[in-house]
C-alpha positions in Angstrom: 36.5 -9.2 -6.7 38.6 -9.6 -9.3 38.2 -6.9 -11.2 39.3 -3.1 -10.5 36.1 -1.1 -9.8 35.0 1.3 -12.2 32.5 4.6 -12.0 30.9 5.0 -14.4 31.4 9.0 -15.8 27.5 9.4 -15.4 27.8 8.5 -12.3 29.9 10.5 -10.8 28.2 13.7 -12.6 25.0 12.8 -11.3 25.3 12.0 -8.0 27.1 14.9 -7.1 25.4 17.4 -9.3 22.2 16.2 -7.4 23.8 15.3 -4.1 26.6 17.5 -3.4 28.7 16.6 -0.6 26.4 13.1 0.0 27.3 12.3 -3.6 31.0 12.6 -3.5 31.3 11.0 0.4 29.2 8.1 -1.1 31.5 7.5 -4.4 34.5 8.0 -1.8 32.9 4.8 -0.3 31.5 2.4 -3.0 34.6 0.6 -3.2 34.4 -0.6 0.3 30.6 -1.1 -0.7 31.1 -3.1 -3.4 33.5 -4.9 -1.3 31.8 -5.6 1.7 29.2 -7.2 -0.7 31.3 -9.6 -2.5 32.9 -11.0 0.1 29.5 -11.0 2.4 27.6 -13.0 -0.4 30.8 -14.4 -2.5 30.4 -12.5 -5.8 32.9 -12.3 -8.7 32.0 -8.9 -9.8 32.3 -7.9 -13.3 32.9 -4.3 -14.5 29.7 -2.1 -14.0 27.2 -1.7 -17.3 27.8 1.7 -19.0 26.2 4.4 -18.9 25.0 2.6 -16.1 22.4 4.0 -13.8 22.1 7.3 -12.5 21.7 7.4 -8.6 23.1 3.5 -8.6 26.5 1.7 -9.4 25.6 -1.8 -11.3 27.2 -4.4 -12.3 27.4 -8.2 -13.2 28.6 -10.4 -11.0 28.9 -14.2 -10.4 27.6 -16.3 -7.7 29.5 -19.2 -5.1 27.1 -21.6 -7.0 28.0 -20.4 -10.8 24.9 -18.7 -11.8 24.9 -15.1 -12.8 23.5 -11.7 -11.2 23.7 -8.1 -10.6 24.7 -6.3 -7.9 23.0 -2.5 -7.3 24.6 0.0 -4.8 22.3 3.0 -4.8 23.6 6.6 -3.4 22.1 7.6 0.2 20.8 11.1 -1.9 18.1 8.7 -3.7 16.6 7.3 -0.4 14.4 4.2 -1.6 13.9 2.3 1.4 11.0 0.4 -0.2 12.9 -1.4 -3.7 13.4 -4.6 -1.4 9.9 -4.7 0.0 8.9 -4.3 -3.4 10.5 -6.7 -5.4 9.7 -9.2 -2.8 6.1 -8.9 -2.4 6.0 -9.0 -6.5 8.2 -12.1 -6.5 9.5 -12.3 -10.2 6.0 -11.6 -11.3 6.6 -8.6 -14.0 9.5 -7.7 -12.1 13.4 -9.0 -11.9 13.5 -10.8 -9.0 15.2 -10.4 -5.4 18.4 -12.4 -4.0 19.5 -10.4 -0.9 19.1 -7.0 0.8 21.2 -5.1 2.6 18.3 -2.3 3.2 20.9 0.1 5.5 23.9 0.5 3.2 21.3 0.1 -0.1 22.7 -2.5 -1.5 21.0 -5.3 -3.9 21.4 -8.3 -5.3 19.4 -9.1 -8.3 17.8 -11.3 -11.2 20.7 -10.9 -14.2 18.6 -10.2 -17.3 19.4 -12.0 -20.6 19.9 -10.4 -23.2 18.8 -7.9 -21.4 17.7 -5.7 -24.4 16.4 -2.4 -23.2 12.9 -1.1 -23.8 14.4 2.5 -24.6 16.0 0.9 -27.4 12.8 0.2 -29.1 10.5 1.9 -30.9 8.0 3.9 -29.2 4.9 1.8 -30.1 6.8 -1.1 -29.2 7.4 -0.1 -25.9 4.9 1.0 -25.1 2.9 -2.6 -25.4 5.6 -3.6 -23.5 5.0 -1.1 -20.7 1.5 -2.4 -20.7 1.6 -5.9 -20.4 4.2 -5.3 -17.7 2.3 -3.0 -15.6 -0.9 -5.3 -16.1 1.4 -8.0 -14.5 2.6 -5.8 -11.8 -0.7 -4.1 -10.9 -2.7 -7.7 -10.8 -0.4 -8.8 -7.7 -2.8 -8.5 -4.6 -1.8 -5.0 -3.1 0.5 -5.5 -0.2 -1.2 -4.2 4.0 -1.4 -0.3 3.6 0.9 0.2 5.8 3.9 -1.8 4.4 4.3 1.2 1.8 4.9 4.5 1.5 1.7 6.2 0.1 1.5 7.9 -3.4 0.3 10.8 -1.6 4.2 11.3 -0.1 5.8 10.7 -3.2 3.6 13.7 -5.1 4.0 15.8 -2.1 8.3 15.1 -2.4 7.4 16.2 -6.1 5.3 19.2 -5.4 8.5 20.5 -2.8 11.1 19.5 -4.9 9.5 21.4 -8.2 8.6 24.8 -6.4 12.0 24.4 -5.0 14.2 24.1 -8.3 11.4 26.4 -9.8 12.9 29.2 -7.3 16.4 28.2 -6.4 17.7 29.0 -10.2 16.7 31.9 -12.9 12.7 30.9 -14.1 13.3 29.5 -17.2 9.5 28.2 -17.8 6.6 30.0 -17.0 5.3 29.7 -13.2 1.5 29.0 -14.6 3.1 25.8 -16.0 4.6 24.6 -12.6 0.8 25.8 -11.3 -0.5 23.6 -13.5 1.6 20.4 -12.4 1.3 21.3 -8.7 -2.9 21.2 -9.2 -2.5 18.0 -11.4 -0.3 16.4 -8.8 -2.5 17.2 -5.7 -6.2 16.6 -7.5 -5.5 13.5 -9.3 -4.2 12.4 -5.6 -6.8 13.5 -3.8 -9.3 11.6 -6.2 -7.7 8.3 -6.9 -10.2 5.5 -5.9 -7.0 2.7 -6.5 -5.0 0.9 -3.9 -2.8 -1.4 -5.9 1.6 -1.6 -5.7 3.0 0.8 -7.8 5.8 0.9 -10.0 7.0 4.5 -9.1 9.6 4.9 -11.5 8.9 3.1 -14.6 9.6 4.2 -17.8 10.8 2.0 -20.9 14.5 2.3 -19.7 13.0 0.4 -17.0 11.3 -2.5 -18.4 14.5 -4.7 -19.7 14.5 -8.4 -22.0 15.1 -11.8 -19.7 15.0 -15.4 -20.5 11.6 -15.1 -18.6 10.1 -12.6 -20.7 9.8 -8.6 -20.2 10.6 -7.3 -16.9 10.8 -4.1 -14.5 13.7 -3.1 -12.4 14.9 -0.3 -10.8 11.3 0.2 -9.0 10.4 2.7 -6.4 7.4 1.0 -5.0 4.3 3.0 -3.7 0.5 3.0 -3.3 -1.8 4.1 -5.1 -3.6 5.0 -8.3 -2.4 2.9 -11.5 -2.5 5.8 -14.2 0.1 7.3 -12.3 2.4 4.3 -13.2 1.3 4.8 -17.2 2.0 8.8 -16.8 5.1 8.3 -15.3 6.1 5.9 -18.1 5.0 8.2 -21.2 6.5 11.4 -19.6 9.8 9.9 -20.5 8.3 8.9 -24.2 8.1 11.7 -27.4 4.4 12.7 -27.4 4.0 14.2 -31.0 1.1 11.3 -31.4 0.2 11.5 -27.4 -3.5 11.2 -28.4 -3.1 7.9 -29.5 -0.8 6.7 -26.6 -2.6 8.1 -24.2 -6.1 6.5 -25.4 -4.1 2.8 -25.9 -2.7 2.4 -22.6 -6.5 3.3 -21.4 -8.0 0.7 -23.6 -5.4 -1.7 -22.5 -5.0 -1.2 -19.2 -9.1 -0.2 -18.2 -8.0 3.4 -16.8 -9.1 7.0 -17.9 -7.6 8.8 -20.5 -7.4 12.3 -18.8 -5.9 10.5 -15.9 -2.8 9.3 -17.7 -2.8 12.7 -19.4 -2.7 14.6 -16.1 0.1 12.3 -14.2 2.1 12.6 -17.8 2.3 16.5 -17.9 2.5 16.7 -14.3 5.8 13.9 -14.5 7.0 16.3 -17.3 6.9 19.2 -15.7 8.6 18.0 -12.6 11.4 16.0 -14.5 12.3 18.8 -16.5 12.8 21.3 -13.6 14.9 18.4 -12.6 17.0 18.6 -15.2 17.8 22.0 -15.3 18.6 22.1 -11.6 21.8 19.2 -12.7 22.2 21.2 -15.6 20.8 19.4 -18.5 19.4 21.6 -20.8 18.7 19.0 -23.3 16.6 17.2 -21.1 15.3 20.2 -20.1 13.9 21.3 -23.5 12.8 17.7 -24.1 10.7 17.3 -21.3 9.3 20.9 -21.8 8.4 20.4 -25.3 6.2 17.0 -24.2 4.0 19.7 -21.6 3.3 21.8 -25.5 2.5 18.6 -27.1 0.2 17.7 -24.3 -1.9 21.0 -24.2 -1.8 21.2 -27.8 -3.9 18.1 -28.4 -5.9 19.5 -25.4 -5.0 16.5 -23.5 -4.6 18.3 -20.2 
């Protein structure tokens, strides 16, 4: 490693706000984690991407054979035991390729996407078109054995628990009825699903990037379940003033039910709004709450 390790400000703030001492201890260990990976995989490590990830340190690297890659080191407060296995299962079909990993340290060596244009840099309609194409490719891959990955129901249960915890721990910033509606949607949509595909689990326009192979998904939290969840999760990250048109687009393009897409979108918006509130992100909190109101005003939920 030939460059001094830099920790992006956003990463340092987020892991401490979200994970407390776990985040602080990980930040202290981060230089050695990067150095160990560089030694084990013979990497020349560059400066991290800015503003970088929220819960992971990510930087371009040069491998011993001269090829480019990306090194990602995730904070253990954000436990993601399925990322490497999911990327291996997709094997580059709709997602960045995985070259190597160290599960114990949550360190991944990944395909570098060049030019790396991010879906957040595009207008909403274009980003949705790209997300739909990527999802179609990911979901078309034959699902793995059910015992190989966490089911969506477990992820949703975690969402429900943390959502109410955030609501109860902080001054009441949102009506309890809105949280109860999100809770009911999480529960009913999970129990009524008949889908079993390997989901990205954390998709949004910001998690699709342009590579020489085309647009690819990055940063998955792979789970098995309802395809409409991936769409709703992505839409929850978008401006929803024209939510009816966006929901209809995905329903038509991916052959999904509009009500399920809208329901997942609403529930995810509420969960993320409360997460933003928990780390003091007032702007994010307001944006996500506004999206729930946009969905409700268009009678989509």
